[in-house]
Backbone as a chain_set.jsonl record, in Angstrom:
{"seq": "MTNPVPADDTSSAGATAAGRDVRAKLLDAVERMAGDDYKLPRLAFSLREIAREVGIATPSVYRHFAGKEDLISAAVDTGFTLLLRELDQTVKECADQEPTAVLRAQAAAYCRFLYRRRGLTRIMFATHPANWQPSEPLPDHLGQLRYRWITAVEACQKQGWRVPAEVTTTADVVWAAVHGCLMLALVMRSGSEESLLSHVSAQFDLWPTADRRP", "coords": {"N": [[20.708, -10.177, -7.217], [17.524, -11.521, -8.002], [17.117, -14.862, -9.016], [15.461, -15.934, -12.163], [12.213, -17.623, -12.229], [10.12, -19.991, -13.554], [6.347, -18.999, -13.943], [4.551, -21.034, -11.855], [1.635, -23.385, -11.292], [-0.338, -22.752, -8.6], [-1.744, -24.719, -7.293], [-2.616, -27.729, -5.106], [-0.973, -30.733, -5.777], [-2.065, -32.986, -4.754], [-4.742, -32.59, -4.266], [-8.168, -33.026, -4.413], [-10.616, -33.139, -7.089], [-13.123, -31.748, -6.394], [-12.121, -30.618, -3.965], [-10.363, -28.693, -5.152], [-12.013, -27.197, -6.574], [-13.55, -25.918, -4.505], [-11.67, -24.769, -3.064], [-10.899, -22.94, -5.171], [-13.147, -21.316, -5.463], [-13.058, -20.113, -3.001], [-11.046, -18.37, -3.075], [-11.556, -16.946, -5.284], [-13.808, -15.583, -4.018], [-12.438, -14.152, -2.174], [-11.265, -12.411, -3.702], [-13.117, -10.823, -4.911], [-14.505, -9.78, -2.696], [-12.379, -8.123, -1.805], [-12.265, -6.165, -3.652], [-14.262, -4.485, -3.09], [-14.928, -1.429, -1.979], [-15.818, -0.89, 0.609], [-14.95, -3.055, 2.031], [-12.278, -2.997, 1.989], [-10.46, -1.667, 3.93], [-7.943, -2.798, 5.904], [-8.544, -5.374, 4.887], [-10.972, -6.296, 6.012], [-12.861, -8.205, 5.974], [-14.361, -11.162, 7.463], [-13.631, -14.767, 7.869], [-16.116, -16.128, 8.182], [-17.712, -14.274, 6.635], [-16.628, -14.677, 4.009], [-17.063, -17.502, 3.91], [-20.052, -17.467, 3.602], [-20.358, -15.958, 1.338], [-19.38, -17.861, -0.577], [-21.048, -19.962, 0.081], [-20.893, -21.968, 1.701], [-20.29, -23.631, 5.124], [-18.639, -22.173, 7.673], [-16.851, -23.57, 9.33], [-15.987, -25.351, 7.199], [-14.11, -23.874, 5.63], [-11.848, -24.39, 6.863], [-11.025, -26.848, 5.963], [-9.551, -26.497, 3.753], [-7.983, -24.218, 4.052], [-5.515, -23.1, 6.74], [-6.586, -20.767, 8.057], [-7.673, -17.276, 8.006], [-5.504, -15.769, 7.328], [-3.762, -17.558, 6.004], [-5.425, -17.959, 3.858], [-5.475, -15.547, 2.695], [-2.778, -15.335, 2.207], [-2.632, -17.264, 0.179], [-4.199, -16.166, -1.738], [-2.349, -14.275, -2.483], [-0.16, -15.528, -3.583], [-1.472, -16.712, -5.852], [-2.209, -14.543, -7.326], [0.191, -13.117, -7.91], [1.592, -15.376, -9.309], [-0.289, -15.578, -11.541], [0.03, -12.928, -12.764], [2.926, -13.03, -13.239], [2.919, -14.997, -15.082], [1.389, -13.972, -17.14], [3.021, -11.53, -17.885], [5.226, -13.028, -18.919], [4.256, -14.401, -20.941], [3.601, -12.374, -22.701], [5.934, -11.266, -23.31], [7.38, -13.32, -24.511], [5.585, -13.467, -26.881], [6.43, -10.986, -27.966], [9.049, -11.45, -28.744], [10.362, -11.012, -31.278], [10.7, -8.405, -31.666], [11.95, -4.738, -31.004], [13.783, -4.152, -28.186], [12.607, -2.033, -26.5], [10.205, -1.959, -27.682], [9.154, -4.321, -26.52], [9.401, -3.628, -23.695], [7.504, -1.756, -23.531], [5.312, -3.157, -24.239], [5.273, -5.024, -21.85], [4.796, -3.519, -19.845], [2.191, -2.667, -20.607], [0.799, -4.841, -20.502], [1.131, -5.513, -17.594], [-0.373, -3.366, -16.375], [-2.78, -3.924, -17.637], [-3.6, -6.32, -16.517], [-3.514, -5.791, -13.721], [-5.319, -3.996, -13.651], [-7.653, -4.932, -14.407], [-8.206, -6.868, -12.679], [-8.897, -5.833, -9.901], [-9.657, -6.325, -7.22], [-7.8, -8.406, -6.668], [-5.367, -7.072, -7.111], [-5.348, -5.249, -4.831], [-5.025, -7.045, -2.65], [-2.701, -8.255, -3.376], [-0.679, -6.225, -3.194], [-0.977, -4.819, -0.744], [-0.656, -6.56, 1.322], [1.941, -8.227, 3.361], [4.565, -10.602, 3.847], [4.786, -12.148, 7.225], [6.71, -10.851, 9.67], [8.738, -9.865, 7.684], [11.408, -7.746, 6.88], [12.54, -4.575, 5.821], [15.025, -4.401, 5.117], [15.878, -6.922, 4.401], [16.102, -9.244, 1.728], [13.878, -9.155, -0.947], [10.596, -10.456, -0.665], [9.997, -13.572, -2.453], [7.965, -13.477, -4.479], [7.766, -10.75, -5.258], [10.54, -10.278, -5.949], [10.868, -11.956, -7.995], [8.993, -10.499, -9.788], [10.528, -7.992, -10.017], [12.697, -8.898, -11.242], [11.829, -9.237, -13.823], [11.36, -6.79, -14.544], [13.972, -5.593, -14.526], [15.343, -7.214, -16.349], [13.971, -6.252, -18.789], [14.641, -3.506, -18.961], [17.481, -3.95, -18.892], [18.004, -5.157, -21.41], [17.098, -3.238, -23.223], [19.174, -1.315, -22.768], [21.591, -2.753, -23.773], [20.843, -2.527, -26.298], [21.524, -0.146, -27.033], [20.443, 1.858, -25.729], [20.19, 4.8, -23.683], [20.335, 4.672, -20.075], [19.219, 6.3, -17.204], [20.624, 5.797, -14.813], [22.28, 3.256, -12.732], [21.263, -0.104, -14.029], [19.456, -1.643, -12.49], [18.407, 0.311, -10.702], [17.328, 1.931, -12.635], [15.338, 0.284, -13.485], [13.76, -0.03, -11.458], [12.822, 2.678, -11.013], [11.446, 2.796, -13.602], [9.367, 0.548, -13.265], [7.979, 1.671, -10.623], [6.942, 3.901, -11.971], [5.248, 3.151, -13.71], [3.463, 1.562, -12.222], [2.597, 3.56, -10.419], [1.044, 5.126, -12.19], [-0.899, 3.317, -12.63], [-2.089, 2.998, -10.157], [-2.81, 5.664, -9.485], [-4.914, 5.928, -11.452], [-6.817, 3.879, -10.53], [-7.353, 5.002, -8.166], [-8.506, 7.522, -8.437], [-10.46, 6.774, -10.079], [-11.137, 7.523, -12.746], [-11.278, 7.528, -16.292], [-10.844, 5.147, -18.815], [-9.827, 1.751, -19.441], [-8.399, 1.714, -21.771], [-7.336, 4.576, -21.968], [-5.811, 4.504, -19.829], [-3.763, 2.82, -20.536], [-2.754, 4.084, -22.693], [-1.948, 6.511, -21.783], [0.171, 5.42, -19.989], [1.987, 4.499, -21.896], [2.605, 6.767, -23.177], [4.318, 7.887, -21.196], [6.802, 6.677, -21.69], [7.839, 8.079, -23.76], [8.783, 10.449, -22.591], [10.846, 9.549, -20.653], [14.295, 9.066, -19.907], [15.147, 6.635, -20.565], [14.379, 6.474, -23.276], [16.054, 7.755, -25.047], [18.035, 7.713, -27.482], [21.324, 6.813, -28.005], [23.919, 8.615, -29.195]], "CA": [[19.621, -10.371, -7.825], [16.574, -12.846, -7.793], [17.107, -15.435, -10.265], [13.928, -16.08, -12.622], [11.657, -18.734, -12.165], [8.622, -19.896, -14.447], [5.19, -18.941, -13.04], [3.933, -22.34, -11.907], [0.483, -23.3, -10.765], [-0.404, -22.834, -7.216], [-2.823, -25.64, -6.569], [-1.95, -28.739, -4.554], [-1.132, -31.688, -6.628], [-2.886, -34.097, -4.287], [-6.045, -32.247, -3.779], [-9.256, -33.624, -5.113], [-11.353, -31.992, -8.051], [-13.997, -31.043, -5.665], [-11.539, -29.687, -3.123], [-9.785, -27.604, -5.8], [-13.144, -26.19, -6.849], [-14.042, -25.112, -3.374], [-10.654, -23.776, -2.942], [-10.715, -21.832, -6.08], [-14.368, -20.511, -5.148], [-12.868, -19.32, -1.756], [-10.058, -17.451, -3.605], [-12.49, -15.932, -5.959], [-14.579, -14.68, -2.994], [-11.706, -13.214, -1.423], [-10.932, -11.339, -4.761], [-14.505, -9.933, -5.069], [-14.58, -8.859, -1.455], [-11.426, -7.002, -1.622], [-12.66, -5.2, -4.722], [-15.507, -3.685, -2.407], [-14.283, -0.258, -1.283], [-16.042, -1.039, 2.035], [-14.288, -4.205, 2.682], [-10.78, -2.859, 1.792], [-9.625, -1.189, 5.077], [-7.156, -3.907, 6.637], [-9.087, -6.55, 4.452], [-11.65, -6.256, 7.347], [-13.858, -9.279, 5.896], [-14.233, -12.397, 8.215], [-13.806, -15.91, 7.452], [-17.591, -16.398, 8.002], [-18.279, -13.539, 5.55], [-15.969, -15.563, 2.975], [-17.825, -18.944, 3.563], [-21.266, -17.141, 3.14], [-20.021, -15.708, -0.107], [-19.24, -18.996, -1.357], [-22.221, -20.882, 0.261], [-20.561, -23.104, 2.768], [-20.359, -23.495, 6.529], [-17.384, -21.393, 8.087], [-15.767, -24.531, 9.433], [-15.616, -25.978, 5.914], [-12.985, -23.35, 5.057], [-10.543, -24.921, 7.43], [-10.586, -28.036, 5.295], [-8.74, -25.932, 2.577], [-6.933, -23.33, 4.501], [-5.4, -22.985, 8.218], [-7.068, -19.559, 8.686], [-7.631, -16.282, 7.108], [-4.038, -15.346, 7.057], [-3.337, -18.632, 5.089], [-6.419, -17.775, 2.746], [-5.039, -14.355, 2.043], [-1.598, -15.765, 1.523], [-2.917, -18.056, -1.047], [-4.546, -15.198, -3.025], [-1.351, -13.383, -2.861], [0.534, -16.133, -4.399], [-2.17, -16.873, -6.98], [-2.202, -13.195, -7.901], [1.526, -13.041, -8.536], [1.772, -16.404, -10.324], [-0.927, -15.276, -12.804], [0.718, -11.896, -13.209], [4.024, -13.519, -13.93], [2.667, -15.851, -16.366], [0.872, -12.831, -18.278], [4.257, -10.937, -18.365], [6.203, -13.984, -19.567], [3.707, -14.771, -22.44], [3.608, -10.97, -23.34], [7.418, -11.058, -23.635], [7.298, -14.409, -25.591], [5.051, -13.011, -27.918], [7.147, -9.803, -28.658], [10.41, -11.902, -28.911], [11.039, -10.457, -32.545], [10.549, -6.952, -31.618], [13.034, -4.093, -30.441], [13.676, -4.308, -26.697], [11.676, -0.95, -26.12], [8.596, -2.338, -27.678], [8.873, -5.332, -25.505], [9.338, -2.974, -22.566], [6.129, -1.095, -23.466], [4.212, -4.26, -24.243], [5.228, -5.5, -20.614], [4.126, -2.302, -19.042], [0.756, -2.413, -20.998], [0.26, -6.177, -19.805], [1.148, -5.231, -16.258], [-1.47, -2.414, -16.056], [-4.074, -4.611, -17.986], [-3.947, -7.451, -15.587], [-4.003, -5.344, -12.318], [-6.599, -2.874, -13.841], [-9.013, -5.822, -14.616], [-8.181, -7.729, -11.296], [-8.599, -4.807, -8.927], [-9.489, -6.925, -5.843], [-6.575, -9.164, -6.427], [-4.294, -6.194, -7.001], [-5.301, -4.663, -3.602], [-4.453, -8.189, -1.819], [-1.247, -8.519, -3.726], [0.122, -5.254, -2.922], [-1.53, -4.286, 0.524], [-0.01, -7.56, 2.279], [3.268, -8.507, 3.259], [4.992, -11.829, 4.596], [4.92, -11.9, 8.445], [8.141, -10.615, 10.072], [9.757, -9.366, 6.716], [12.059, -6.325, 7.37], [12.932, -3.929, 4.533], [16.637, -4.598, 5.001], [16.224, -8.138, 4.05], [15.815, -9.515, 0.359], [12.373, -8.916, -1.284], [9.718, -11.798, -0.806], [10.211, -14.208, -3.773], [7.19, -13.122, -5.673], [8.405, -9.375, -5.59], [11.787, -10.362, -6.3], [10.629, -12.372, -9.448], [8.451, -9.454, -10.341], [11.431, -6.971, -10.112], [13.628, -9.398, -12.145], [11.201, -9.158, -15.147], [11.502, -5.265, -15.155], [15.457, -5.471, -14.694], [15.484, -7.891, -17.586], [13.54, -5.567, -19.781], [15.533, -2.52, -19.209], [18.905, -4.305, -19.442], [17.861, -5.429, -22.992], [17.127, -1.746, -23.853], [20.623, -0.795, -22.691], [22.437, -3.334, -24.589], [20.49, -2.328, -27.875], [22.074, 1.103, -27.323], [19.469, 3.011, -25.021], [20.815, 5.372, -22.636], [19.524, 4.417, -18.916], [19.779, 7.404, -16.293], [21.483, 5.107, -13.666], [22.613, 1.808, -12.849], [20.094, -0.907, -14.667], [18.604, -1.893, -11.328], [17.84, 1.462, -10.241], [16.317, 2.383, -13.59], [14.148, -0.577, -13.595], [12.791, 0.297, -10.207], [12.025, 3.916, -11.556], [10.274, 2.287, -14.714], [8.199, -0.086, -12.477], [7.43, 2.614, -9.94], [6.116, 5.073, -12.753], [4.197, 2.399, -14.496], [2.685, 0.946, -11.121], [2.099, 4.67, -9.959], [0.059, 5.347, -13.076], [-2.304, 2.426, -12.542], [-2.761, 3.289, -8.832], [-3.874, 6.955, -9.796], [-6.122, 5.709, -12.466], [-7.868, 3.323, -9.669], [-7.993, 5.848, -6.936], [-9.111, 8.805, -9.187], [-11.639, 6.228, -10.668], [-11.193, 8.187, -13.91], [-10.69, 6.972, -17.41], [-11.087, 3.734, -19.227], [-8.463, 1.014, -19.476], [-7.645, 2.277, -22.988], [-6.928, 5.86, -21.713], [-4.929, 4.225, -18.926], [-2.855, 2.173, -21.384], [-2.317, 5.137, -23.593], [-1.104, 7.428, -20.546], [1.324, 4.768, -19.526], [2.797, 4.336, -23.025], [3.231, 8.183, -23.362], [5.49, 8.148, -20.276], [8.04, 6.249, -22.089], [8.371, 9.266, -24.529], [9.517, 11.285, -21.686], [11.783, 9.084, -19.947], [15.653, 8.854, -20.334], [15.294, 5.344, -21.413], [14.033, 6.631, -24.937], [17.126, 8.801, -25.66], [18.952, 6.878, -28.409], [22.76, 7.12, -27.794], [24.717, 9.29, -30.513]], "C": [[18.567, -11.625, -7.911], [16.821, -13.441, -9.084], [15.641, -15.786, -10.72], [13.531, -17.564, -12.542], [10.351, -18.75, -12.965], [7.433, -19.655, -13.448], [4.458, -20.17, -12.914], [2.543, -22.265, -11.288], [0.515, -23.477, -9.312], [-1.151, -24.024, -6.337], [-2.081, -26.908, -6.084], [-2.132, -30.042, -5.365], [-1.971, -32.953, -5.922], [-4.275, -33.693, -3.882], [-7.047, -32.849, -4.749], [-9.901, -32.587, -6.151], [-12.327, -31.296, -7.338], [-13.476, -30.064, -4.683], [-10.79, -28.46, -3.706], [-10.898, -26.585, -6.323], [-13.544, -25.444, -5.683], [-12.895, -23.942, -3.087], [-10.541, -22.497, -3.765], [-12.092, -20.89, -5.887], [-14.02, -19.459, -3.88], [-11.953, -18.114, -2.208], [-10.518, -16.459, -4.447], [-13.114, -14.858, -5.107], [-13.728, -13.702, -2.584], [-11.215, -11.91, -2.295], [-11.937, -10.37, -4.783], [-14.599, -9.053, -3.898], [-13.613, -7.877, -1.193], [-11.3, -6.001, -2.628], [-13.75, -4.08, -4.176], [-14.562, -2.769, -1.543], [-14.487, -0.417, 0.261], [-15.541, -2.017, 2.787], [-12.654, -4.043, 2.783], [-10.112, -2.561, 2.871], [-9.166, -2.579, 5.833], [-7.927, -5.327, 6.286], [-10.077, -7.2, 5.536], [-12.588, -7.646, 7.148], [-13.525, -10.59, 6.939], [-14.215, -13.732, 7.453], [-15.341, -16.333, 7.107], [-18.22, -15.573, 6.922], [-17.683, -14.307, 4.111], [-16.694, -16.662, 2.74], [-19.118, -18.482, 3.23], [-21.278, -16.689, 1.709], [-20.015, -16.817, -1.203], [-20.433, -20.036, -1.173], [-21.78, -22.039, 0.865], [-20.514, -22.756, 4.183], [-18.904, -22.953, 6.7], [-16.443, -22.627, 8.425], [-15.187, -25.407, 8.268], [-14.164, -25.246, 5.406], [-11.795, -23.843, 5.644], [-10.02, -26.316, 6.717], [-9.632, -27.588, 4.235], [-7.662, -24.953, 2.986], [-6.817, -23.252, 6.099], [-6.267, -21.948, 8.839], [-7.203, -18.375, 7.646], [-6.518, -15.663, 6.637], [-3.561, -16.294, 5.817], [-4.196, -18.419, 3.769], [-5.814, -16.67, 1.851], [-3.648, -14.63, 1.276], [-1.656, -16.336, 0.291], [-3.28, -17.077, -2.197], [-3.375, -14.32, -3.458], [-0.38, -14.314, -3.989], [-0.104, -16.472, -5.653], [-1.989, -15.804, -7.908], [-0.663, -13.149, -8.759], [1.878, -14.215, -9.424], [0.966, -16.07, -11.562], [-0.393, -14.056, -13.32], [1.954, -12.18, -13.884], [4.014, -13.992, -15.3], [2.164, -14.928, -17.393], [2.143, -12.182, -18.851], [5.009, -11.866, -19.326], [5.591, -14.289, -21.001], [3.731, -13.477, -23.194], [5.098, -10.895, -24.124], [7.758, -12.054, -24.729], [6.807, -13.849, -26.963], [5.545, -11.912, -28.811], [8.692, -10.151, -28.886], [10.937, -11.261, -30.12], [10.936, -8.972, -32.638], [11.591, -6.196, -30.903], [12.65, -4.244, -28.946], [12.793, -3.322, -26.141], [10.306, -1.252, -26.354], [8.143, -3.415, -26.82], [8.656, -4.849, -23.953], [7.888, -2.42, -22.443], [4.897, -2.015, -23.508], [4.18, -4.842, -22.815], [4.619, -4.596, -19.867], [2.702, -2.326, -19.243], [0.155, -3.976, -20.337], [0.154, -6.005, -18.366], [-0.179, -4.408, -15.765], [-2.668, -3.221, -16.307], [-4.449, -5.445, -17.09], [-4.394, -6.788, -14.296], [-5.325, -4.547, -12.474], [-7.936, -3.832, -13.805], [-9.087, -6.848, -13.311], [-8.089, -6.984, -10.023], [-8.624, -5.395, -7.583], [-8.276, -7.532, -5.604], [-5.419, -8.324, -6.19], [-4.243, -5.54, -5.441], [-4.861, -5.68, -2.619], [-2.898, -8.2, -2.063], [-0.368, -7.466, -3.277], [-0.286, -4.474, -1.537], [-1.076, -5.331, 1.587], [1.394, -7.803, 2.272], [3.624, -9.695, 4.106], [5.184, -11.34, 6.155], [6.438, -11.804, 8.73], [9.138, -10.084, 8.927], [10.242, -7.967, 7.107], [12.648, -5.753, 6.036], [14.469, -4.2, 4.16], [16.998, -5.979, 4.449], [15.719, -8.299, 2.555], [14.388, -9.41, 0.311], [11.823, -10.301, -1.087], [9.913, -12.295, -2.235], [9.405, -13.69, -4.866], [7.662, -11.706, -6.135], [9.585, -9.348, -6.199], [11.642, -10.886, -7.824], [10.202, -11.294, -10.325], [9.655, -8.353, -10.952], [12.341, -7.63, -11.196], [13.124, -8.917, -13.6], [11.444, -7.66, -15.513], [13.095, -5.146, -15.372], [15.778, -6.12, -16.087], [15.247, -6.873, -18.903], [14.25, -4.536, -19.803], [16.763, -2.923, -19.622], [18.978, -4.571, -20.87], [17.842, -4.072, -23.6], [18.396, -1.337, -23.82], [21.498, -1.489, -23.602], [22.071, -3.253, -26.197], [21.026, -0.719, -28.092], [21.234, 2.265, -26.727], [20.047, 3.535, -23.991], [19.877, 5.106, -21.425], [19.991, 5.583, -18.061], [20.724, 6.998, -15.102], [21.766, 3.807, -13.968], [21.204, 1.036, -13.242], [19.072, -1.16, -13.532], [17.761, -0.909, -10.873], [16.855, 2.03, -11.155], [15.111, 1.58, -13.626], [13.19, -0.317, -12.569], [12.059, 1.533, -10.584], [11.046, 3.351, -12.508], [9.119, 1.546, -13.823], [7.479, 0.799, -11.575], [6.298, 3.558, -10.945], [5.016, 4.238, -13.288], [3.029, 2.014, -13.176], [1.987, 2.379, -10.55], [1.057, 5.26, -10.918], [-1.191, 4.666, -12.887], [-2.897, 2.781, -11.112], [-3.503, 4.752, -8.859], [-5.067, 6.705, -10.509], [-7.117, 4.928, -11.328], [-8.245, 4.09, -8.479], [-8.693, 6.871, -7.357], [-10.459, 8.076, -9.836], [-12.136, 6.93, -11.868], [-10.554, 7.497, -15.059], [-10.87, 5.522, -17.664], [-9.592, 3.186, -19.273], [-7.623, 1.486, -20.779], [-6.841, 3.577, -22.665], [-5.694, 5.573, -20.796], [-3.537, 3.848, -19.642], [-2.009, 3.255, -22.356], [-1.39, 6.144, -22.721], [0.377, 6.775, -20.343], [2.405, 4.697, -20.579], [3.471, 5.891, -23.199], [4.275, 8.557, -22.464], [6.942, 7.583, -20.929], [8.614, 7.22, -23.086], [9.062, 10.428, -23.816], [10.611, 10.905, -20.761], [13.128, 8.997, -20.468], [15.961, 7.66, -21.072], [15.149, 5.304, -22.942], [14.749, 7.323, -25.544], [18.118, 7.8, -26.248], [20.3, 7.552, -28.067], [23.27, 7.569, -29.19], [25.413, 8.119, -30.929]], "O": [[19.054, -12.755, -7.864], [16.778, -12.788, -10.126], [14.731, -15.921, -9.902], [14.293, -18.512, -12.732], [9.611, -17.771, -13.061], [7.504, -20.048, -12.283], [3.696, -20.445, -13.841], [2.207, -21.2, -10.772], [1.306, -24.268, -8.799], [-1.142, -24.196, -5.118], [-0.993, -27.172, -6.596], [-3.265, -30.443, -5.631], [-2.47, -33.822, -6.638], [-4.934, -34.457, -3.177], [-6.667, -33.146, -5.881], [-9.72, -31.373, -6.049], [-12.436, -30.11, -7.65], [-14.013, -28.98, -4.455], [-10.579, -27.433, -3.06], [-10.699, -25.378, -6.462], [-13.897, -24.279, -5.867], [-13.047, -22.73, -2.939], [-10.229, -21.377, -3.36], [-12.0, -19.703, -6.2], [-14.507, -18.337, -3.74], [-12.123, -16.991, -1.733], [-10.073, -15.312, -4.452], [-13.048, -13.643, -5.295], [-14.071, -12.519, -2.575], [-10.889, -10.801, -1.871], [-11.674, -9.172, -4.684], [-14.743, -7.833, -3.982], [-13.852, -6.897, -0.486], [-10.449, -5.113, -2.591], [-14.006, -3.023, -4.753], [-13.727, -3.122, -0.711], [-13.6, -0.161, 1.076], [-15.6, -1.997, 4.017], [-11.917, -4.755, 3.464], [-9.033, -3.145, 2.966], [-10.009, -3.346, 6.297], [-7.986, -6.252, 7.096], [-10.012, -8.381, 5.878], [-13.038, -8.155, 8.175], [-12.348, -10.905, 7.112], [-14.813, -13.765, 6.378], [-15.708, -16.772, 6.017], [-19.174, -16.039, 6.299], [-18.473, -14.439, 3.176], [-17.031, -16.945, 1.59], [-19.555, -19.2, 2.33], [-22.182, -17.049, 0.955], [-20.474, -16.75, -2.343], [-20.764, -20.819, -2.064], [-22.288, -23.115, 0.548], [-20.698, -21.575, 4.478], [-18.04, -23.291, 5.891], [-15.353, -22.713, 7.861], [-14.139, -26.047, 8.351], [-13.257, -25.897, 4.887], [-10.737, -23.757, 5.02], [-8.89, -26.784, 6.859], [-8.857, -28.455, 3.832], [-6.597, -24.86, 2.375], [-7.849, -23.323, 6.767], [-6.689, -22.109, 9.984], [-6.838, -18.563, 6.486], [-6.546, -15.038, 5.576], [-3.056, -15.822, 4.798], [-3.69, -18.69, 2.68], [-5.659, -16.754, 0.633], [-3.392, -14.298, 0.118], [-0.885, -16.022, -0.616], [-2.806, -17.13, -3.332], [-3.348, -13.728, -4.537], [0.036, -13.844, -5.048], [0.649, -16.55, -6.624], [-1.675, -15.991, -9.084], [-0.515, -13.149, -9.981], [2.558, -13.907, -10.403], [1.515, -16.27, -12.646], [-0.319, -14.083, -14.549], [2.158, -11.692, -14.996], [4.681, -13.669, -16.283], [2.536, -15.122, -18.551], [2.383, -12.223, -20.058], [5.369, -11.466, -20.433], [6.273, -14.402, -22.019], [3.898, -13.565, -24.411], [5.284, -10.536, -25.287], [8.348, -11.693, -25.748], [7.512, -13.792, -27.97], [5.275, -11.794, -30.006], [9.497, -9.265, -29.175], [12.111, -10.908, -30.008], [11.102, -8.403, -33.717], [12.249, -6.877, -30.117], [11.503, -4.419, -28.535], [12.117, -3.738, -25.201], [9.381, -0.974, -25.59], [6.984, -3.496, -26.414], [7.955, -5.451, -23.14], [7.193, -2.59, -21.441], [3.796, -1.787, -23.006], [3.058, -5.199, -22.454], [3.755, -5.048, -19.115], [1.948, -2.069, -18.304], [-0.92, -4.039, -19.74], [-0.911, -6.341, -17.849], [-0.902, -4.822, -14.859], [-3.542, -3.306, -15.443], [-5.634, -5.426, -16.756], [-5.465, -7.103, -13.778], [-6.208, -4.466, -11.62], [-9.009, -3.527, -13.284], [-10.088, -7.532, -13.098], [-7.338, -7.369, -9.128], [-7.746, -5.074, -6.782], [-7.657, -7.333, -4.559], [-4.575, -8.596, -5.336], [-3.148, -5.353, -4.91], [-4.268, -5.211, -1.648], [-2.04, -8.163, -1.182], [0.767, -7.815, -2.953], [0.254, -3.377, -1.387], [-1.119, -4.96, 2.76], [2.044, -7.607, 1.245], [2.964, -9.822, 5.137], [5.693, -10.237, 6.356], [7.275, -12.51, 8.168], [10.311, -9.881, 9.244], [9.48, -7.145, 7.616], [13.204, -6.513, 5.243], [14.934, -4.186, 3.02], [18.141, -6.25, 4.082], [14.906, -7.461, 2.164], [13.695, -9.54, 1.321], [12.545, -11.268, -1.33], [9.987, -11.476, -3.151], [9.872, -13.457, -5.981], [7.927, -11.521, -7.323], [9.792, -8.443, -7.008], [12.22, -10.315, -8.749], [10.768, -11.056, -11.392], [9.674, -7.967, -12.121], [12.749, -6.875, -12.078], [13.853, -8.329, -14.399], [11.703, -7.339, -16.673], [13.475, -4.596, -16.406], [16.471, -5.495, -16.89], [16.063, -6.709, -19.811], [14.739, -4.428, -20.928], [17.248, -2.399, -20.624], [19.971, -4.223, -21.507], [18.63, -3.839, -24.516], [18.855, -0.948, -24.894], [22.225, -0.762, -24.279], [22.74, -3.731, -27.113], [20.936, -0.161, -29.186], [21.306, 3.421, -27.143], [20.521, 2.711, -23.209], [18.673, 5.272, -21.622], [21.179, 5.885, -18.175], [21.469, 7.8, -14.538], [21.611, 3.251, -15.055], [20.134, 1.485, -12.831], [17.89, -0.866, -13.712], [16.567, -1.11, -10.649], [15.79, 2.52, -10.779], [13.995, 2.078, -13.774], [11.974, -0.369, -12.754], [10.83, 1.554, -10.522], [9.848, 3.424, -12.233], [8.001, 2.056, -13.756], [6.255, 0.746, -11.694], [5.125, 3.81, -10.669], [3.872, 4.691, -13.284], [1.827, 2.237, -13.322], [0.8, 2.298, -10.233], [0.161, 5.919, -10.39], [-2.303, 5.192, -12.944], [-4.117, 2.837, -10.958], [-4.6, 4.945, -8.336], [-6.139, 7.225, -10.2], [-8.251, 5.399, -11.239], [-9.288, 3.885, -7.859], [-9.616, 7.217, -6.621], [-11.446, 8.77, -10.082], [-13.345, 6.998, -12.093], [-9.465, 6.938, -14.932], [-11.039, 4.748, -16.721], [-8.538, 3.817, -19.188], [-6.398, 1.603, -20.789], [-5.691, 3.645, -23.097], [-4.67, 6.247, -20.913], [-2.46, 4.399, -19.413], [-0.816, 3.166, -22.645], [-0.244, 6.459, -23.041], [1.449, 7.365, -20.477], [3.59, 4.81, -20.265], [4.679, 6.089, -23.329], [5.092, 9.42, -22.787], [8.029, 8.078, -20.631], [9.831, 7.204, -23.268], [9.796, 11.231, -24.393], [11.25, 11.757, -20.144], [13.14, 8.822, -21.686], [16.789, 7.576, -21.979], [15.603, 4.445, -23.698], [14.364, 7.693, -26.654], [18.906, 7.161, -25.551], [20.348, 8.765, -27.868], [23.029, 6.911, -30.203], [26.156, 8.159, -31.91]]}, "num_chains": 1, "name": "protein.A"}
């Protein structure tokens, strides 16, 4: 199991304020362009298009990123950093509640973030580190995200809630169900954010994790 780490900032400590501003604008541009259905396949936009979106010359991009792959990788890191930070803040705010309430709140925060940041969502879950093989450990950002689900489900089990399988497996099922609801909402382009969150919450009433032990 991957050990938890805090969601740290991804900006370079030695970068100038102006450099950080341009870097942030480039990452914002990638997110906007990834949210465009016509640009989605294979993240087909070029560095020239990204530079034009920001209003800088294409060679200027190389002052901040080694190339398109490096820029996309930075967008992935930024997305997961922000998502993990959002989940951690939600759990912190729900610290005095029942574990099942915390799990529901975490699921809602997960969906809310990805629903609102659709372009970033596409980049985060459509790209994989080069040369990564399924038989190897998860990339760190996915491992950290998985750890949050495992921790939430494990807390529910400790409070006497039955899980249908080993905790890690159950956590994967919960994560997959929540993520699946979100992806269907985005693909079908139907329903509001409120209806999506209501649908996700209702799933917990059907899952074995909500069956109190006698």
